[in-house]
MDAnalysis code that builds the backbone (N, CA, C; Angstrom):
import MDAnalysis as mda
import numpy as np

u = mda.Universe.empty(327, n_residues=109, atom_resindex=np.repeat(np.arange(109), 3), trajectory=True)
u.add_TopologyAttr("name", ["N", "CA", "C"] * 109)
u.add_TopologyAttr("resid", np.arange(1, 110))
u.add_TopologyAttr("resname", ["UNK", "UNK", "UNK", "UNK", "UNK", "UNK", "UNK", "UNK", "UNK", "UNK", "UNK", "UNK", "UNK", "UNK", "UNK", "UNK", "UNK", "UNK", "UNK", "UNK", "UNK", "UNK", "UNK", "UNK", "UNK", "UNK", "UNK", "UNK", "UNK", "UNK", "UNK", "UNK", "UNK", "UNK", "UNK", "UNK", "UNK", "UNK", "UNK", "UNK", "UNK", "UNK", "UNK", "UNK", "UNK", "UNK", "UNK", "UNK", "UNK", "UNK", "UNK", "UNK", "UNK", "UNK", "UNK", "UNK", "UNK", "UNK", "UNK", "UNK", "UNK", "UNK", "UNK", "UNK", "UNK", "UNK", "UNK", "UNK", "UNK", "UNK", "UNK", "UNK", "UNK", "UNK", "UNK", "UNK", "UNK", "UNK", "UNK", "UNK", "UNK", "UNK", "UNK", "UNK", "UNK", "UNK", "UNK", "UNK", "UNK", "UNK", "UNK", "UNK", "UNK", "UNK", "UNK", "UNK", "UNK", "UNK", "UNK", "UNK", "UNK", "UNK", "UNK", "UNK", "UNK", "UNK", "UNK", "UNK", "UNK"])
u.atoms.positions = np.array([
    [82.547, 90.091, 127.065],
    [84.029, 90.049, 125.990],
    [84.247, 91.379, 125.289],
    [85.322, 92.180, 124.980],
    [85.599, 92.814, 124.670],
    [85.743, 92.564, 123.020],
    [85.676, 93.374, 122.311],
    [85.556, 92.784, 120.935],
    [87.078, 93.788, 120.250],
    [87.517, 93.294, 119.687],
    [88.940, 94.111, 119.504],
    [89.043, 94.306, 117.887],
    [89.486, 95.674, 118.094],
    [89.686, 96.171, 117.055],
    [90.443, 95.778, 115.612],
    [89.878, 96.088, 114.511],
    [90.509, 95.326, 113.241],
    [91.830, 96.360, 112.747],
    [92.538, 95.987, 112.543],
    [93.836, 96.483, 111.941],
    [94.144, 96.253, 111.090],
    [93.649, 95.116, 110.003],
    [94.169, 94.961, 108.909],
    [93.302, 93.619, 108.627],
    [93.323, 93.362, 106.903],
    [92.691, 92.397, 106.155],
    [93.703, 91.698, 105.576],
    [93.122, 90.121, 105.411],
    [94.217, 89.164, 104.553],
    [93.289, 88.144, 103.990],
    [93.661, 88.493, 102.748],
    [92.583, 87.147, 101.879],
    [92.780, 85.568, 102.402],
    [91.623, 84.788, 102.003],
    [92.062, 83.470, 102.468],
    [91.907, 82.570, 101.450],
    [92.153, 81.322, 101.173],
    [92.053, 80.347, 100.608],
    [92.611, 81.041, 99.165],
    [91.329, 80.694, 98.460],
    [91.899, 81.244, 96.842],
    [90.963, 82.603, 96.237],
    [90.738, 83.495, 97.522],
    [90.264, 84.741, 97.302],
    [91.320, 85.895, 97.169],
    [90.877, 86.575, 96.649],
    [91.578, 88.215, 96.202],
    [90.740, 89.165, 96.787],
    [91.492, 90.245, 97.633],
    [90.970, 91.427, 98.357],
    [91.623, 92.633, 97.224],
    [90.418, 93.306, 96.781],
    [90.318, 94.244, 95.973],
    [89.872, 95.527, 96.566],
    [90.938, 96.836, 96.264],
    [90.321, 98.114, 96.889],
    [89.521, 98.365, 95.542],
    [88.205, 98.906, 95.586],
    [87.895, 99.690, 94.490],
    [88.233, 100.859, 94.189],
    [88.093, 101.360, 93.096],
    [88.400, 102.933, 92.756],
    [86.930, 103.632, 92.652],
    [87.284, 104.761, 92.935],
    [86.097, 105.865, 93.125],
    [85.520, 105.698, 91.521],
    [84.497, 106.209, 91.262],
    [83.888, 106.415, 90.086],
    [85.201, 107.641, 89.252],
    [85.515, 108.559, 90.188],
    [86.199, 109.844, 89.695],
    [87.927, 109.252, 89.166],
    [88.251, 108.181, 90.250],
    [89.242, 107.598, 89.650],
    [89.350, 106.767, 88.372],
    [88.301, 106.075, 88.106],
    [88.394, 104.978, 87.190],
    [87.846, 105.800, 85.908],
    [87.246, 107.458, 86.040],
    [86.965, 108.355, 84.655],
    [88.181, 108.599, 84.088],
    [88.994, 108.347, 83.682],
    [90.172, 108.692, 82.879],
    [90.242, 107.418, 81.826],
    [89.407, 106.332, 82.144],
    [89.725, 105.415, 81.554],
    [88.168, 105.378, 80.417],
    [88.189, 104.748, 79.484],
    [87.296, 104.685, 78.640],
    [86.109, 103.490, 79.227],
    [86.619, 102.666, 79.840],
    [85.808, 101.873, 80.849],
    [84.865, 102.071, 81.975],
    [85.079, 103.602, 82.070],
    [84.315, 104.083, 83.501],
    [82.489, 103.617, 83.043],
    [82.154, 103.455, 84.186],
    [80.718, 103.937, 83.930],
    [80.467, 104.481, 85.073],
    [79.020, 104.840, 84.880],
    [77.905, 105.902, 85.496],
    [77.742, 104.710, 87.207],
    [77.956, 105.684, 88.023],
    [77.666, 105.162, 89.021],
    [78.918, 104.255, 89.850],
    [78.446, 103.566, 90.495],
    [79.789, 102.324, 90.832],
    [80.656, 101.798, 89.959],
    [81.830, 102.222, 90.105],
    [83.296, 101.503, 89.520],
    [83.236, 100.002, 89.608],
    [83.613, 99.693, 88.326],
    [83.912, 98.121, 88.071],
    [85.437, 98.007, 88.416],
    [86.245, 99.206, 88.550],
    [87.746, 98.871, 88.725],
    [88.216, 99.128, 89.859],
    [89.675, 98.221, 90.150],
    [89.821, 98.504, 91.658],
    [91.302, 97.863, 91.671],
    [92.273, 97.829, 92.561],
    [93.706, 97.469, 92.822],
    [93.668, 96.381, 93.963],
    [94.067, 95.108, 93.287],
    [94.662, 94.126, 94.141],
    [95.515, 94.554, 95.087],
    [94.826, 93.950, 96.438],
    [95.647, 94.363, 97.708],
    [96.179, 93.460, 98.329],
    [95.870, 92.303, 98.506],
    [95.681, 90.838, 98.503],
    [95.300, 89.665, 97.848],
    [96.502, 88.466, 97.807],
    [95.940, 87.313, 97.160],
    [96.135, 86.071, 98.112],
    [95.182, 85.405, 98.329],
    [94.982, 84.329, 99.101],
    [95.790, 83.542, 99.096],
    [96.574, 82.567, 100.180],
    [97.389, 81.611, 100.425],
    [97.040, 80.297, 99.390],
    [96.274, 79.904, 99.311],
    [95.684, 78.721, 98.353],
    [95.916, 79.548, 96.633],
    [96.158, 80.466, 96.381],
    [96.409, 81.237, 94.848],
    [97.422, 81.745, 94.439],
    [98.765, 81.576, 95.826],
    [99.735, 82.103, 95.267],
    [100.616, 81.215, 94.233],
    [100.286, 79.973, 94.799],
    [101.162, 79.002, 93.965],
    [100.867, 78.873, 92.695],
    [99.490, 79.133, 92.150],
    [99.634, 79.342, 90.746],
    [99.337, 80.300, 90.169],
    [99.449, 81.927, 90.541],
    [98.924, 82.606, 90.276],
    [99.617, 83.033, 88.732],
    [100.768, 82.750, 88.337],
    [101.233, 82.620, 87.518],
    [100.411, 82.693, 85.901],
    [99.773, 81.754, 86.284],
    [98.468, 81.059, 85.060],
    [97.271, 82.043, 85.099],
    [97.230, 82.809, 85.762],
    [96.506, 84.189, 86.099],
    [96.524, 85.333, 85.427],
    [97.860, 86.051, 85.434],
    [98.447, 86.754, 84.840],
    [97.803, 88.247, 85.901],
    [97.883, 88.264, 86.818],
    [97.401, 89.499, 87.626],
    [98.461, 89.091, 89.160],
    [98.715, 90.211, 89.779],
    [99.678, 90.352, 90.754],
    [99.306, 91.302, 91.738],
    [99.548, 91.421, 92.926],
    [99.110, 92.772, 94.065],
    [99.672, 93.701, 93.481],
    [99.129, 94.914, 93.491],
    [99.051, 96.435, 93.135],
    [98.108, 96.527, 91.603],
    [98.284, 95.356, 90.706],
    [97.959, 95.759, 89.420],
    [96.231, 96.051, 89.779],
    [96.071, 97.294, 88.947],
    [94.612, 98.052, 88.704],
    [93.866, 97.126, 87.576],
    [92.884, 96.310, 88.016],
    [91.983, 95.296, 87.290],
    [90.360, 95.636, 86.930],
    [90.135, 95.099, 85.935],
    [88.809, 95.603, 85.890],
    [87.783, 94.250, 86.310],
    [86.731, 94.126, 86.795],
    [85.839, 93.407, 87.471],
    [84.430, 93.488, 86.666],
    [83.985, 91.955, 86.725],
    [82.871, 91.316, 86.661],
    [82.440, 90.213, 87.319],
    [81.476, 90.833, 87.587],
    [80.460, 89.143, 88.662],
    [80.432, 89.810, 89.833],
    [80.215, 88.787, 90.853],
    [79.569, 89.243, 92.314],
    [81.210, 89.136, 93.119],
    [80.875, 89.883, 94.221],
    [81.722, 89.961, 95.116],
    [81.442, 90.349, 96.299],
    [82.125, 90.280, 97.585],
    [81.502, 90.050, 98.981],
    [82.536, 91.666, 99.497],
    [81.540, 92.195, 99.960],
    [82.151, 93.643, 100.473],
    [82.594, 93.973, 101.960],
    [83.276, 93.796, 101.898],
    [84.210, 93.971, 103.381],
    [83.812, 95.185, 104.382],
    [83.442, 94.561, 105.706],
    [82.622, 95.784, 106.372],
    [83.632, 96.772, 106.550],
    [83.296, 98.384, 106.596],
    [83.937, 99.068, 106.848],
    [84.042, 99.501, 108.598],
    [85.378, 99.844, 109.288],
    [85.140, 99.968, 110.657],
    [85.280, 101.571, 110.793],
    [84.776, 101.420, 112.318],
    [85.031, 103.450, 112.322],
    [86.234, 104.215, 112.159],
    [87.644, 103.378, 112.310],
    [88.768, 104.091, 112.457],
    [89.512, 103.873, 111.081],
    [88.965, 103.328, 110.089],
    [89.388, 102.908, 108.917],
    [89.020, 103.636, 108.001],
    [90.027, 103.902, 106.771],
    [89.457, 104.993, 106.045],
    [88.353, 104.467, 105.035],
    [87.467, 105.000, 104.157],
    [86.546, 104.783, 103.539],
    [86.249, 104.355, 102.430],
    [87.744, 103.457, 102.270],
    [87.808, 102.729, 100.461],
    [87.441, 101.477, 100.791],
    [86.259, 101.517, 99.443],
    [85.624, 100.153, 99.365],
    [86.412, 98.871, 99.360],
    [86.370, 97.859, 100.130],
    [87.205, 96.602, 99.844],
    [86.028, 95.482, 99.549],
    [86.382, 94.881, 98.761],
    [85.462, 93.559, 98.094],
    [86.893, 92.345, 98.135],
    [85.965, 91.131, 98.399],
    [86.682, 89.852, 98.250],
    [85.894, 89.451, 96.937],
    [87.038, 88.585, 95.895],
    [86.374, 88.371, 94.908],
    [86.865, 86.848, 94.376],
    [86.848, 86.147, 93.565],
    [87.023, 85.050, 93.338],
    [88.008, 85.570, 91.783],
    [88.978, 84.549, 91.451],
    [90.040, 85.072, 90.609],
    [89.286, 84.953, 89.133],
    [88.281, 84.341, 88.925],
    [87.314, 84.549, 87.726],
    [86.740, 85.512, 87.450],
    [86.423, 86.437, 88.319],
    [85.526, 87.600, 88.269],
    [86.489, 89.032, 88.060],
    [88.061, 88.887, 87.896],
    [89.080, 89.851, 87.441],
    [89.073, 89.336, 85.886],
    [88.512, 90.549, 84.798],
    [88.616, 90.225, 83.835],
    [89.592, 90.608, 82.773],
    [90.312, 91.615, 83.057],
    [91.788, 92.118, 82.479],
    [92.618, 93.148, 83.761],
    [93.874, 92.867, 83.420],
    [94.549, 93.836, 84.156],
    [94.215, 94.854, 83.097],
    [94.317, 96.433, 83.760],
    [94.441, 97.734, 83.345],
    [96.446, 98.106, 83.497],
    [96.701, 98.407, 82.487],
    [97.947, 98.882, 82.115],
    [97.875, 100.343, 82.243],
    [98.579, 101.119, 83.350],
    [98.490, 102.362, 83.503],
    [99.865, 102.988, 82.885],
    [99.198, 104.309, 82.906],
    [100.510, 105.177, 81.623],
    [101.277, 105.468, 82.990],
    [102.801, 106.245, 82.470],
    [103.479, 106.435, 83.547],
    [103.212, 107.868, 83.789],
    [104.266, 108.362, 84.617],
    [103.903, 109.891, 84.743],
    [104.973, 110.088, 83.531],
    [105.795, 109.946, 83.157],
    [106.441, 110.191, 81.805],
    [105.816, 109.973, 80.692],
    [105.049, 109.378, 80.443],
    [104.196, 108.686, 79.357],
    [104.698, 107.154, 79.073],
    [104.228, 106.434, 78.081],
    [104.113, 105.315, 78.157],
    [103.851, 104.425, 78.852],
    [103.897, 103.258, 79.176],
    [103.364, 102.109, 79.853],
    [104.267, 101.989, 81.130],
    [103.903, 101.631, 82.128],
    [104.384, 101.509, 83.616],
    [104.645, 99.745, 83.584],
    [106.040, 99.523, 84.014],
    [105.876, 98.096, 84.811],
    [105.236, 97.521, 85.444],
    [104.654, 96.221, 85.548],
    [103.888, 95.643, 86.625],
    [104.481, 96.071, 87.976],
    [103.594, 96.374, 88.842],
    [104.500, 96.551, 90.073],
    [104.418, 95.457, 91.013],
])
């Protein structure tokens, strides 16, 4: 049986798929830590969480600060080398509001 190539990732249930920022990308923040980054960007939200997402205060595209456990998503040979993790909603501690190119604060994505 031939194993098919993975072409995409989707969060399931009440889980959230987060693309981790590199330490260099997180370096512009006072929340940067030595070594592994604790910041990421939400890529997908599971269908079991979408109905009540408003009470959590984050959305796909938001830059977030994580604390707690996560499940690493395997990297595949043809994919990019970005680290993806699956997290529980309570692992997201805050949304980081980013500065826009012209200064000021960006609106939510």
